C-alpha positions as CSV (number, residue, x, y, z in Angstrom):
1,M,96.7,-47.7,-15.6
2,S,95.3,-44.3,-15.9
3,S,94.5,-42.3,-19.0
4,S,94.0,-38.6,-19.2
5,P,90.5,-37.1,-19.5
6,R,89.6,-34.9,-22.4
7,P,90.7,-31.3,-22.1
8,F,88.3,-29.0,-20.3
9,S,86.5,-31.9,-18.6
10,S,86.0,-31.8,-14.8
11,L,86.8,-34.9,-12.8
12,I,84.2,-36.6,-10.5
13,L,85.3,-38.8,-7.7
14,L,83.9,-42.2,-8.5
15,W,85.3,-44.4,-5.7
16,A,87.6,-44.0,-2.7
17,G,88.5,-47.0,-0.5
18,E,91.0,-49.2,1.2
19,D,90.4,-52.5,-0.7
20,P,93.2,-53.2,-3.2
21,A,91.1,-55.9,-4.8
22,V,88.2,-53.6,-5.6
23,Y,90.6,-50.9,-6.8
24,T,92.4,-53.3,-9.1
25,V,89.3,-54.8,-10.6
26,L,87.6,-51.4,-11.0
27,M,90.7,-50.0,-12.8
28,E,90.7,-53.1,-15.1
29,R,87.0,-52.8,-16.0
30,L,87.1,-49.0,-16.6
31,N,90.1,-49.4,-18.9
32,A,88.4,-52.4,-20.7
33,A,85.3,-50.2,-21.2
34,G,87.4,-47.4,-22.5
35,V,86.4,-45.0,-19.7
36,P,89.3,-42.7,-19.0
37,C,90.2,-42.3,-15.3
38,K,92.6,-40.7,-12.9
39,N,93.8,-42.7,-9.9
40,M,96.0,-41.9,-7.0
41,A,96.8,-43.2,-3.5
42,I,94.9,-41.5,-0.7
43,G,97.2,-39.2,1.2
44,S,99.5,-38.5,-1.8
45,D,97.9,-35.2,-2.5
46,E,99.4,-31.9,-1.5
47,I,96.6,-30.9,0.9
48,A,97.9,-30.0,4.3
49,S,96.7,-32.2,7.1
50,P,94.2,-30.7,9.6
51,A,95.4,-29.6,13.0
52,D,93.2,-32.2,14.7
53,P,95.3,-35.4,14.8
54,L,92.2,-37.6,15.0
55,P,89.7,-35.9,12.8
56,I,86.4,-37.8,12.3
57,D,85.1,-37.7,8.8
58,W,84.1,-40.1,6.0
59,K,87.3,-40.2,4.1
60,P,89.7,-43.2,4.6
61,R,93.2,-42.3,5.7
62,F,94.9,-44.7,3.3
63,G,93.9,-46.5,0.2
64,F,92.9,-45.4,-3.3
65,E,90.8,-42.8,-5.2
66,V,89.5,-43.1,-8.7
67,A,88.0,-40.2,-10.6
68,V,86.5,-40.0,-14.0
69,P,85.6,-37.2,-16.4
70,S,82.1,-35.8,-15.8
71,H,80.9,-36.9,-19.2
72,D,81.8,-40.6,-18.4
73,V,80.4,-40.7,-14.9
74,T,77.2,-42.6,-15.8
75,A,79.0,-45.4,-17.5
76,A,81.6,-45.5,-14.7
77,Q,79.0,-45.6,-12.0
78,Q,77.3,-48.6,-13.7
79,I,80.6,-50.4,-13.8
80,L,81.2,-49.7,-10.1
81,E,77.7,-50.7,-9.1
82,K,78.0,-54.0,-10.9
83,L,81.4,-54.6,-9.3
84,L,80.2,-53.8,-5.8
85,G,77.2,-56.1,-6.3
86,E,79.3,-59.1,-7.0
87,E,80.2,-61.7,-4.4
88,P,83.9,-61.7,-3.4
89,E,85.9,-64.6,-4.8
90,D,87.8,-67.2,-2.9
91,L,87.2,-65.9,0.6
92,E,85.7,-69.0,2.0
93,I,88.1,-71.5,3.6
94,P,87.3,-75.0,2.3
95,E,86.2,-77.5,4.9
96,Q,88.9,-80.0,5.7
97,P,88.2,-83.4,7.2
98,L,89.4,-83.9,10.7
99,A,92.4,-86.2,10.9
100,E,91.9,-88.8,13.6
101,A,95.1,-89.0,15.6
102,K,95.9,-92.3,17.1
103,E,97.1,-91.7,20.6
104,L,98.6,-94.5,22.7
105,P,96.9,-95.1,26.0
106,L,98.5,-93.4,28.9
107,T,100.0,-95.7,31.5
108,D,102.0,-95.1,34.6
109,A,105.1,-96.6,33.0
110,T,105.1,-94.3,30.0
111,E,104.3,-91.2,32.0
112,T,106.9,-91.7,34.7
113,N,109.7,-92.7,32.4
114,P,109.7,-90.4,29.3
115,T,112.3,-91.7,26.8
116,I,111.6,-90.0,23.5
117,E,113.6,-86.9,22.9
118,V,111.6,-84.2,21.2
119,W,114.1,-81.3,21.4
120,T,117.7,-80.5,22.2
121,G,119.4,-77.2,22.2
122,A,121.5,-74.6,24.0
123,D,119.1,-71.7,23.9
124,D,117.7,-71.4,27.5
125,K,114.9,-69.1,26.4
126,I,113.5,-71.6,23.9
127,A,113.9,-74.4,26.4
128,E,112.0,-72.4,29.0
129,F,109.3,-71.6,26.5
130,L,109.0,-75.2,25.3
131,T,108.7,-76.6,28.9
132,S,106.0,-74.0,29.7
133,A,104.1,-74.9,26.5
134,L,104.3,-78.6,27.2
135,Q,103.2,-78.1,30.8
136,E,100.3,-75.9,29.7
137,N,99.2,-78.8,27.4
138,E,99.6,-81.2,30.4
139,I,102.4,-83.2,28.7
140,P,104.7,-84.7,31.3
141,M,108.4,-84.4,30.4
142,H,111.9,-85.1,31.6
143,L,114.7,-82.6,31.3
144,E,118.4,-83.3,31.2
145,N,121.1,-80.6,30.9
146,P,124.5,-82.1,30.2
147,A,127.3,-79.8,29.0
148,G,124.9,-76.8,28.5
149,Q,122.6,-78.7,26.1
150,T,119.0,-79.0,27.3
151,H,117.3,-82.3,26.3
152,I,113.5,-82.6,26.5
153,Y,112.0,-86.1,26.7
154,V,108.3,-87.1,26.6
155,S,106.5,-90.4,26.6
156,A,105.5,-92.3,23.5
157,A,101.9,-91.5,24.2
158,N,102.6,-87.8,24.1
159,E,105.2,-87.8,21.3
160,I,102.9,-86.5,18.4
161,R,101.4,-83.7,20.5
162,A,104.9,-82.7,21.9
163,R,106.6,-82.7,18.5
164,E,103.8,-80.4,17.1
165,I,104.2,-78.0,20.0
166,V,108.0,-78.0,19.4
167,R,107.5,-77.4,15.7
168,E,105.1,-74.5,16.4
169,V,107.5,-72.8,18.8
170,T,110.8,-73.4,17.0
171,E,109.5,-72.6,13.5
172,A,107.0,-69.9,14.7
173,A,104.4,-71.8,12.7
174,P,100.6,-72.0,13.3
175,P,99.1,-75.3,14.4
176,N,98.4,-77.9,11.8
């Protein structure tokens, strides 16, 4: 991605930063315009680190640096200014319609006699975490523990919410 500057030409630091997207696009545009450049990862130089473990200065601690020959600095600065003036692409999360969940009405019969099994397993830690999560979401449950297997039952009215919580916990997945 880098090309060598002409001999006897000094290099001028054009950009230093932590954004890999800006770095990639800048390198592509400089190469497309035929502007030679030198790039390196910040921190890969041979300069000894200062004695102060938390120095306060303007330079990022990680990221990228791009330098150009002094005779190409004007063209390179124009490319950089145009790039930095553009709006970032695809950063907005598109709006999604809210799904209307049909929940069954809660009744004493369904709450006092949960019959739908939403999880079974022998891992006591997961069982403990699931019961805490269901309680936190005010979902009544019934536990059975035959032969070392924990079974968690909920009512039909709470099945959808309970299964989603079980999925989030067992798959370490974010909510849908």
